[in-house]
N, C-alpha and C positions, 0 to 999 in steps of 0.2 A: 697323524701318520696315515698314509694311504696303503692300499693292499700291496702295491709294488714294493714299498719300503719294508712292510712286514715280511713278505716272502724273502726279500733280500736278507733281512736280519736273521730269519730262521735258518736260511741256507748258511749264513756266516757262522752261526753257533754250531751247526752240524759239522762244518769244516774244521772246527777247533778240536773235535774229538776228545772233549774232556779237559783240554788245556785251559788255563786261566786266560781270559782276554788280554790282561795287562802284560802277559809274558810274550805275546805275539806282536812284535813291533818292528816295522821296517826301519832301516837306518835313515836318519834325517840329517840334512845339513842346514835346515832353516825351519822356522815356524811360519806357517801360512798367515797372510794378512787378508781378512775379508773386508772389502771396502763398501759395497752397496747393499743396504737392506732389501731393496726392491728385487734384486736378482739373486738373493740367497734364501732358499726356503728351509723349512724345518727338515724336510727330507734330505736336502743337500748336507745339512749339518749332521743329521743322524747317520747317513751312509758314509760321509767323508771324514768325520772326526769322532763322533760319539761311539759308534760301533768299533772302528779300528783303534780307538783309544789314543788319539793323537791331539796334541795341543794346537790351538790357533788363537789369533788375535782379531777381534772385531773392531772396526773403526769407530770413531766418536759419533758417526752418523746414527749408530744403533741406539745411542742413549741421549740424543740431543733434546728429547722431550721430557726428560726427567726433571722434577722439581728441584732436586738436590743440586743439579748442575747449574740451575738458574739462581737459587736462593742461598746456597752454602758457599758460593764463590764470588769474590769481588770482580769488577770489570777487568782488573789487572791479572786475574787468574789465581789470586791468593785466597786462603781460607777466609770466609766472612765471619770473623769472630763475633761481631755485634749481633748478627742474626742468630748464630748458634747460642750465644749467651741468653738472648731474649727468649728463645723458644725451648732450650734444653739446659739452661744454666744450672738448675738445681738437681738434675738427674745424676744419680751416683753411677760412676763408670769404672770398669777395671783398667788398671794401668800397670804395664810391665816396665821394669828397670832394665834397659838393654846393656847397661854397664856392669851388671852383676850376673854371675853365672852360678846357678844351683842345679845340680843333677842334670846338666846339659840343657838347661832352659833358663828363663828369666823369672825371678820372683815377682809376684803381683801384689798390688795394694788397691784399695778402692778410695776414690775421692769424687767430689762433685765435678761436673764438667767445667763449672766456673773456676774451680781451683786448678784444674788441668790447663785450661786456656791461659790462666794467669802465669803458670809455669812456662807454658809454650812461648808466650810473649817475652818473658824474661830470658828464655833460652835464645830466642832470635836476637834480642837486644844485646846479649852477651856474646855475639858472634858465634852462635851455635855451640855454646859451652855453658855449663852450670855445675855448681858444687853438688847438686842433687843427681847428677848423671843425666843420661839420655832416657827420658820416659816416653813410653809409647802406649797410646790408648788402643787397647786390643780386645776384641770379642765383646763389644758393646751390643747387646740384644735390643736394638732400638725398636724393632717390630713387636717384640714381646713387652717391653717396658713402657712404651708410650705410643701415641698415634704416629704411624709412619705414612699416613695417607698422602700421596702425592710426592713422596721422597723418591721413589723409583717405581718402575713398571717391570714386572717379571718378564724377561724376554721369552718369546715362545720357544726358543731353542732349549731352554732349561725348565720347561713347564712340567715335564715328567719328573717330579721331585718327591720321592717317597719319604725321605727323612722329615721334611717339614709338613708333608701331608699327614704323616703319622702323629707328630707332635701337635699339630693343629687340631687333629681329631681328639687328642687327649687333653688339649688346652693346658699343657704343662710347660713346654720349652720350645725352642726353635734353633735352627742352625743358620740364621741370617745375622751377619755381624757388621759392625762399623769399625773401621780402623782409622786412627788419626795419629800423626806423628811428624816430628821435625826431620830435617835432612840427616841422613846417616843411620837411621834406625832400620832396623831391618826394613770357582768363577768369581773374579775380582775385577771391579770397575774403578778406575781412578776418577773421582769426582773433580779433584784438582791435583796438580803436582805430577811428578814423573817417578817411575820405578824402574829398577834394573832387575831382571829375572835371570836366574840360572836354572836350566832344566836338565835333569839326568833321566834318560829313559829307564823303564823298569829293568831291574837286574844290575844296572850300572852301580847302584849304591853299594853292592857287595865289595866292589873294588875300592871303595872309599873308606871301608872300615879299618880301624887301627889294629894293632897287634892284640888288643883285648876284645875285639869284636864290636867296638862302639863306633857309631857314625860321627863324623866331624861336626864340631859346633859351628865352624865357618869354613865353607869350601874354598874361600880365597886365602886362607891362612897359609903362611910359608911352611908351617909344620907338615903340611901334606906332601912336601917335597922330600921329607925325611923317610927314606925307605925302611929304616929300622922301626919307625912308628907306624908307617903305612906300607907294608910289604907288597900290597896288591895295587898300589896307586898307578903303576905303569900300564895296568890292564884296563884302566878307565879312560874312555874317550872324553875329549873336551866337552863341556856342557853346551847346550844350545842357549844362546843369549838373546834376550828380548828387552828392548827399552819400551816401556808402556807410557804413552803420553796421556794427557788429561782427556777424559771422556772415553778412552779405549777400554775394551773388555777382554780379559784373558781367560781362556778356557784351560783349566788344569786337569788333565785326565787322571784316572785312577792309577795309583802306583808310581807316578812320576815324582821322584824326589826333586825338591826345588828350594831355592833360597832367594830371598827378595831384599833389595836395598832401596830405601827412599833416597832419591837424588835431589828432591826438593821437599818443601813443606807439603805434606800430602794428606788427603782424605780419600778413603776408598770404601766401597761396599763389597762385602765378600759373602759367599753363599756356598756352604758345604751341602753336598747332595748325594743321594744314592738312587738308582733306578734299575730297571731290568737289565741294562747293559753291563753294570758292574756289581750286580747282586752277588754273583759267584765269588767275586773278590772279597766282598764283605764277609761272606760265610767262611772263606779260607782264612781271612784275618782273625776271625773269632776263634777258629780252631787253633791257630798258632798262639793266640793269647792264652787260651786255656792250657795248652801244653807248657807254656812258659810258667804259668802259675803252679801247675802240678810239679814241675821240676824244682821250683823254689821250696816247696814243702813236702817233697817226696819222702823225707826221712820220717815223717809222722803218719805216713799212709796206713801202716798196720796198727798204730796205737791210738789214732784219733778217730773217735766215733763220727760217722757222717763226713768222712774226709772228702768225698766227692762233692757233697753239698757245700762244704767250706770253700772248696776251690771255686765253685760258681759264685759264692758271695764275694770272695777276694777279686775275682775277675770283674764282677759288677762294679766294685769300688774303684778298680784301676782303669777299666775301659769304658765304664758308663753303661755297659750292656752285658748280659750273659745269655746263655742258651735259651732260658725261659723267656726273657724279654724279646729275643730275636724271633722266637715263634710268634709272640703277640704282634710284633711288627709286621711279619709276613701275613698274619691273619687279618689285621686291619686293612692292609692294602688289597689283599685277595678278595675280601668280602665286598669292598667298594667296587672292584672290577667285575665281580660276579653280578652285583646288583645292576651295574651299568648294562651288562649284556642281557640281563633278564628283562630290561625295559623294551627289548626288541627293536633297538634303533637300527635304521637302515644305514647302509654303507656311506651315504652322502651326508648324514647328519653328524653334528658335533655336540658332545656333552657340554652343558653350560655350567657345570659345577665350579665353585669358587676355586680359582687358582690351578685347576688341573689341566685344562685344555685338552681333555681326553675325547677320543672318538672310539668307536668299536674296534677298529684295527689295533690301536694302541692298547686297548684293554685286553684283547686276545693275545697280543704279544706278551704283555705283562703276566698274564695268567700262565702262559707257557713257561716263562722264566721262573716264576714262583714255584710252579709244580716241580720243575727240575731240581731246584735247590731244596725245597721241602722234602723231596724224596731222600736226598742225602742227609738232611737233618734228622728225619725220622729213623734212619738206619744207623745213625751215629751212636756208639755205645754209651757215651756220656750223656747224650740227650735221653736215651732210654732209661737212665737213672733218675731223671727229673720226674717229680710227681705231677703227672698230667691229669689226674683223676677229676680235678675241678675245672679243667679247660673246656670251653664250649665255643666251637666244636672241638672234639678230640683231634689231635694232629692227623691220625689215620683217616678220620672222617673228612677233614678239610682236604687232604691230599686226594681222596676219592672224588670229591666234588670238583676239584681242579682238573683232574685227569678226564672226567666226563665233559667238562667245559672245553678242554683242549680238543677232544674228539669232535665235539659239536660245532666248533668254530673253524674246522679245517676248510670248509667251503665258503666261509664268510667273505 
């Protein structure tokens, strides 16, 4: 990030006046297609898509150097089962059954990649039908579970990736996934195959809810035409549709509900992420999640000792994170940015840390965003009930450090 992009971003957030970025979205009739890497900079993506929270599609030219596109695919464009079996056959992977619906999602099982590919071949030979249903390899953490060197190169546009930066720092987990599946199964790059995407801008999902308040399992289902089941359906605009070809990369912005269909046998690499542009959305989501938990067990509020603590425990089990861990997430990223600025790097230099692609302007922007969200966290009544006595630094101390850094970087 250069100074111009940072000033542009800070002006953008001031103009929102406290509104969530994902709720400020112009009406679109198409998704932009970015063709040439040489003429599309990080600043172009940051100002044109990441900040305004808009989807786009990158051409296959952006991923042509990836090892997975060369090794995982046959010359005819099909999955290279022999290579995958030779290199990953004994790896245990999670598989979802798309033909079974449980609690508005698909049940998962675990099997070796060898067994899954055996099923996949059988499914293809059976004219894309099997008594076992339609199985979809989903959420395989290849980067965590084995060596992924050479599989893909993180595009510079997605280099500010706080989720994976945090988990890499803890050496616990990651949010980089591999998806594989046959035709008809439901930042995403197609290594091979084609996908059909349906995008609904933020807020449109409310019109898709049924009379019980639930979102549809399938937005193409005829049941959505039943006004008794979906009384608000007429208020929903048609989705934006995108057909993603092999090698192309889709940017899915925060808060955009979407549904994806495999049109062919497909392998894709997917990457969930959070950064300064959508941090406020994450904090808003966590507050909503806590409210939902509190409503579920409200009847025990007066009789249950440590009711508020139990709400945080339940929230952690359901969402994978609670207010305490969110603070530690902010702390890890904030301390890394403060350290970078403390090195006294000049505006023209770039930090060489693994996977971050950070420079001082990006660090200053990140610190400003963390400070704004942390101020809201510290003031939240439910966070004030969290025991922070063992936190180092204490939340108020970290907030003070960040505010001092924001003031010091004004002229950077």
